[in-house]
N, C-alpha and C positions, 0 to 999 in steps of 0.2 A: 505717432511719430518720433523716433529717437534721434538726436544728433549728437555723438561720439565726441568731445571736445579735449582736446589736450592741449596743455598749459603753452606750448609754444604757438598756438593759432593765434594767439593775439599779434604776432610777428605777419607783416604782410608780404614780405620779401617775394615769396612764390608767387602771389598776384602780381606784383609789380614786372618780373621776370617773363610771366605769361604774358601780360599788356604788352610788354616792348618785343617780344615775339610775333604777337599778332601785328604788330605793325610792321614788323620788317617783312610779313609775308601777306602786306598789301591790304589789310583788312579793313573795311570803310572805318575812315578814320572818324567818322560820329560816333561810332559804334563803339570805338575801341577807348573814346574821350570819354563815353559814358560808363565803362568799366574801369577805369583807372583809378587807382590808388590815389588818393588825396594824402595821406597821410602815413608817412614809412613809421614804422617800429623797428629800430634796427637792434639787434639782440647782442648781448654785451659778449665781444669776442678776442678780451684783451690776453688771454694765458700765452705762454711761452708754446703751447703746442698750436693753438690758433696762428701766433704769429708765423711759425715756422712753416705751417699749410701756406701761407701767402705767397711764399718762394716757388716758383713754379716746378722746379725739379724737384723740392720735397713734396709737394703734393701730388705730381705725378707717379714719383715711386712709391708715394703712401698708396693712391688709388690702385695701382698696379699691384701690391704687397697683398693688399684688405681682400682682393677678389681671387688671388693665386694661393695666398699662403695663409693656413690655418695656424701656424706656427706665431708668424707676425700678429694676427689677430690676438691669440690669445697673450702674448706676451705684451702687447699695446693695452688689453685690456687690464692686465697684472699691474703695469707698471703705471699708466696715466691716469687711470680711474674714472673711464670718459662718463660714468654716471653721474659721477659730483660735479665736472668739469660743464657738463651740458645744464644740471641743475642749477649751480652757480651762474652762468650765463643767462637763463631766462629767469631766475630769480631778480639780477637786477634790472632787466627789463620792467618788472613788475614793480620796482623800487622807484624807478624813475618815472613812473604813470600818475599821473593826477585821478581824479574821480572822473573829470571830463573827457581826459586823454583814454582813459579805458573804454567806457560810453561810445566814443569814436571806432577805438578798434573793433568794440562788439554790434555797430551797428549794423551790420549782415543777421547777426543772431536776432534783433530787434524786428528786423524785415520778414525773418521766417517766420518768427512768432505773431505777428500779425497777419500772414497770409494763411496761416494754419489757423487763428481764430476764427477769420472771415469766413473759413471753409467749415468750420464747427471738426477740427482734426487736433485731436489730442497731441500735444508737442511739449517733450521732456527733454532737456539737455543732460548728459552723463558727463561728469568731467571726471578724466581719469588720471591719476597722478602719474608723478615720475616715481622711479626706482626708489631714487634717493630718498624721497619721502617716505616710503614705505619702511625703510629700515631706520631713519632718523628723524626723531619725534622732537622738536622743538617750535617756537616761537615763528622763527623765519621759514621751516617748511610748511607752517600752515597759513603764511600771507597770501599767496596768490589763491586761495579758494576762499579766504575771507573776503576778500576784495571782490570776486565773482560772485558771492554769494551774495553781497552788498548790492551788486548790478541786477542779479535775476529777481532779486525780492523788491526792488524798485520798480522794476519794470513788467513785475509780476509773472515771470516765467518761470516753469515749472522746471525744477534741475535737481540732479542726484548728487553727492559729492561720493565719490567711490574709495575714497581715502581711508576712512575708519573701516569700511569691509575689507580691504585689501589688507590691511593692518591686522587683521585677524588670521588671517592665511598664514601659515607656516611652510606652503610650499615655493618654490620660486615663480612667481608672477612674471617675469620678464625675459626675453631672450640673453644669453650670457653675454656679460660687459655691454648692453643697450642700454638706454637713459630711460627710453619709454616705450619700446613694442613689444607687445605682451606675448608671453609665451602661451602654448596649449591650456596650462593652468590659469592664465592670466587670462584667458577667453572664457575658460569655464566661467571664472570668479565674476565676470561681467556679464556674462550669461545669467548668472542667478540674480544680480540687480535687476536687469532690465525686466526679467521672469517675475520679480516680485512687484515692481511697478506696475506690470499689466495685471496681477493677482487685486492690486488696488484698486486699478481703474475698473476691473470687471466685477468687485464686489459696490464699486460706489454708482453703478447702473441698475444693480438690484434692489 
């Protein structure tokens, strides 16, 4: 079994909002409490662009134009570099995390790994990089993967860091001006990585 892990998966804002929705819809409060997020990791969103989005009129206008104007999406991508903005925001989250904080955020992965081990299911986490990491190679762009690698190795969880493989590709692996979502070429590169792991597993059984 493979789990595709994006670097912003350490943020549990989505899970928190889901829990709030469940509570509003009269879900059993005991079940809601069991699934509630105890530790919220807030992504760093203090850029000028993100501050403007907090204004309701600006936010609504942005949502409308993003859905109806290709020219707006193009200009916004060229002028604001969303790949770099989102990367910097999530990098700040990793810089603020202690080893204990990261372990808390990744507790669901440990749970999944334990369940797979009990049922003799091979489990591998594939860490997919941000677009910015693929085109910029420095100490900062390697930090999240290094922290995740330490966690996976400490907890004996099989993982693959897709960053080195992605950096060997010259084609566009991400959607235009998108910080993390893969293009057709990106999905093909991910397919190759998973195929190689499966081949290694099959060789181990022979």
